[in-house]
C-alpha positions in Angstrom: 105.2 98.8 87.0 101.3 99.7 86.1 99.6 99.7 89.2 96.3 100.6 87.6 96.3 96.9 85.8 96.8 95.1 89.4 93.0 94.0 90.7 94.1 93.1 94.2 96.2 95.4 96.2 96.6 92.6 98.9 98.2 90.3 96.8 100.9 93.3 95.6 101.1 94.5 99.2 102.2 91.1 100.3 104.6 91.2 97.5 106.1 94.3 98.3 105.9 92.9 102.0 108.0 89.7 101.0 110.7 91.9 99.4 110.9 94.4 102.3 111.1 91.2 104.9 114.5 89.7 102.6 116.1 93.5 101.9 114.7 96.0 104.6 117.1 96.0 107.5 114.8 96.2 110.6 111.3 95.1 111.3 109.8 95.4 107.9 106.3 94.8 109.3 106.4 98.0 111.5 103.9 100.3 110.8 102.3 103.6 112.0 99.0 103.1 113.1 96.9 106.4 113.6 93.5 106.3 115.6 91.6 109.5 116.9 90.1 110.2 120.5 86.5 110.7 121.3 87.5 114.8 121.2 88.4 114.1 117.4 92.4 114.2 118.3 94.9 111.9 116.5 97.3 110.0 117.9 100.1 107.4 116.0 102.1 104.9 117.3 104.6 102.2 116.2 102.6 98.8 115.9 103.7 95.1 114.1 101.8 93.7 112.0 100.6 90.2 112.0 98.9 89.2 109.3 97.7 90.4 105.9 94.9 89.0 103.8 91.4 89.4 101.7 89.9 90.1 105.4 92.6 93.0 106.4 95.4 93.8 108.4 96.0 92.1 111.5 98.0 93.5 114.6 97.8 92.9 118.5 97.8 94.5 122.2 96.4 95.9 125.0 92.5 96.3 124.6 92.8 99.0 127.9 96.0 101.2 126.3 95.4 104.3 124.4 95.0 103.0 121.2 92.6 100.5 122.6 90.6 103.3 124.1 90.6 105.1 121.0 89.5 102.6 118.4 86.2 101.7 121.2 85.4 105.3 120.3 86.3 105.8 116.8 86.8 102.4 115.0 88.5 104.4 112.0 92.3 103.9 111.6 95.1 104.4 109.1 98.3 102.6 108.4 101.8 103.5 107.0 104.1 101.1 106.4 107.6 102.8 105.3 110.4 100.7 103.6 113.2 103.5 103.6 115.8 100.8 101.8 112.9 100.0 99.3 111.7 103.7 98.6 108.4 102.4 99.0 105.7 103.5 101.5 101.9 102.1 101.6 99.3 103.8 103.2 95.3 102.3 104.0 92.6 103.7 105.7 90.1 101.4 106.6 88.1 100.1 110.2 89.1 97.9 113.1 87.3 95.1 114.4 88.3 92.6 117.1 89.8 88.9 115.6 88.0 85.8 116.9 89.2 85.1 120.6 90.2 81.5 118.7 92.6 84.0 116.6 94.0 85.7 119.7 94.5 82.5 121.9 96.1 80.9 118.9 98.5 83.7 118.2 99.2 84.7 121.8 100.3 81.3 122.3 103.0 82.0 120.5 104.4 84.9 121.8 107.1 84.3 123.8 106.7 83.3 127.9 108.3 86.9 128.8 105.9 88.9 126.4 102.8 86.7 127.7 103.6 87.6 131.4 104.1 90.8 130.5 101.2 91.3 129.0 99.5 90.2 132.1 101.7 92.7 134.2 101.3 96.2 132.3 98.9 98.7 132.8 99.6 99.7 129.0 99.7 103.5 128.9 98.8 104.5 132.5 101.0 106.2 134.7 103.5 103.9 136.3 105.7 105.7 139.2 109.2 104.2 138.7 110.4 100.6 136.6 110.1 99.0 139.7 106.5 99.2 139.5 106.7 97.1 136.5 109.1 94.7 137.6 107.5 93.5 140.9 104.1 93.3 138.4 106.1 91.1 136.3 107.9 88.5 139.2 104.7 88.0 140.9 102.6 87.2 137.7 105.6 84.6 136.8 105.2 83.3 140.2 101.6 82.9 139.9 101.6 81.2 136.9 105.0 79.0 137.5 105.3 76.9 134.5 102.3 76.7 133.7 100.7 77.6 130.6 100.1 81.4 130.4 96.8 82.3 129.0 95.7 85.1 127.3 94.2 88.1 129.7 91.2 89.3 129.0 92.4 92.2 128.1 94.3 91.6 125.2 93.5 90.5 121.5 93.8 91.8 118.1 92.5 93.7 115.5 91.6 93.8 112.2 91.6 96.8 110.0 89.4 96.0 106.9 90.6 98.3 104.4 88.6 100.7 102.3 91.6 102.9 100.8 95.2 101.4 99.9 97.5 103.7 98.4 100.9 102.5 97.1 104.0 105.0 96.7 106.9 104.2 94.8 110.3 106.9 95.0 111.6 107.7 91.6 113.8 110.9 90.4 113.0 114.6 90.5 109.9 113.6 93.1 108.4 112.5 90.1 106.8 109.6 92.2 104.4 106.8 91.5 101.4 106.6 93.4 98.3 104.3 92.8 95.2 104.3 94.8 93.1 101.7 95.2 89.6 102.1 96.7 86.9 99.5 97.7 84.4 99.7 95.3 80.7 97.4 95.8 82.2 95.1 92.7 85.9 95.1 94.1 88.8 96.9 94.4 89.0 100.3 91.9 92.7 101.8 91.2 93.5 104.8 89.8 97.0 106.9 89.3 97.8 109.8 91.6 100.2 112.6 90.8 103.1 113.1 93.0 
């Protein structure tokens, strides 16, 4: 595939994601999110991609979690998608912003009820004595909402990563891999090949 003839890396990303959703054996939408805290110390974890379009890459989380605090301190992040069975990787570098309340509410409403209650119960990333502490909080919030609709907690929302760089990597024999690097310029995406 001639990467450099592609004007839109988002379209290419969604093509690759579509193939991964069909062929990757487990959670093709998983991505590594790397953040940096106020002291410049990096941290990385897996999160799930929920949308990818021209506006950016969207995921949801607890805003008070470690990653939420770090993104508040420094909005520059990196994402990595690795589809081992397809022998492909995509790297994204960009800046996060919060999604709108309407977007967060709409997505939260699609989550399983247990995950909705869990979003209220978990003080994500903070110390916990035993699993029983979490179980008690889940029971308390489940009783609180009863059979009623579970609203989105104020500390739970989504982030959109607006990319400024996207790199595609395709495995090739003898480690002569294909790499295409897209950089957001003033008039659109600029593409170049990179040595493996």
